[in-house]
C-alpha positions in Angstrom: -144.2 -45.9 11.7 -145.8 -42.5 11.9 -146.2 -40.5 8.7 -145.6 -43.5 6.4 -149.3 -44.2 5.9 -149.5 -41.7 3.0 -146.7 -43.3 1.1 -147.6 -45.8 -1.7 -147.4 -49.5 -1.1 -143.8 -50.7 -1.6 -142.3 -47.2 -1.8 -138.8 -47.0 -0.4 -138.2 -45.0 2.8 -137.2 -41.4 2.1 -138.2 -41.4 -1.5 -138.7 -38.0 -3.0 -141.5 -37.0 -5.4 -139.1 -36.7 -8.3 -137.8 -40.2 -7.7 -141.3 -41.6 -7.4 -142.3 -39.9 -10.7 -139.1 -41.3 -12.4 -139.9 -44.7 -11.2 -143.6 -44.4 -12.3 -142.5 -43.1 -15.8 -140.1 -46.1 -16.1 -142.9 -48.5 -15.1 -145.3 -47.0 -17.6 -142.7 -47.1 -20.4 -142.1 -50.8 -19.6 -145.8 -51.5 -19.6 -146.3 -49.8 -23.0 -143.4 -51.8 -24.4 -144.8 -55.0 -23.0 -148.2 -54.3 -24.6 -146.7 -53.4 -27.9 -144.7 -56.7 -27.8 -147.9 -58.6 -27.0 -149.7 -56.9 -29.9 -146.9 -57.9 -32.3 -146.9 -61.5 -31.0 -150.7 -62.0 -31.0 -152.1 -59.9 -33.9 -155.3 -62.0 -34.2 -156.2 -61.4 -30.5 -155.5 -57.6 -30.9 -157.6 -57.4 -34.0 -160.6 -59.1 -32.4 -160.2 -56.9 -29.3 -160.1 -53.8 -31.5 -163.2 -54.9 -33.3 -165.0 -55.7 -30.0 -164.1 -52.3 -28.7 -165.4 -50.6 -31.8 -168.7 -52.5 -31.6 -169.0 -51.5 -27.9 -168.4 -47.8 -28.8 -171.0 -47.9 -31.6 -173.7 -49.4 -29.4 -172.9 -47.1 -26.4 -175.7 -44.6 -25.7 -174.5 -41.1 -24.6 
């Protein structure tokens, strides 16, 4: 189909920019909610990840 190469993978035919932004915002909200749920369910893993990230940031050379 000509002209459809610039659309994102899996984007519906005839989707407007506003619809795409709404769909993307919903996806990002769901992703943040899933991450928050995972953080509540696995607090030990989150704590070690936070400590690991802090150590990486301390040892990083600018």
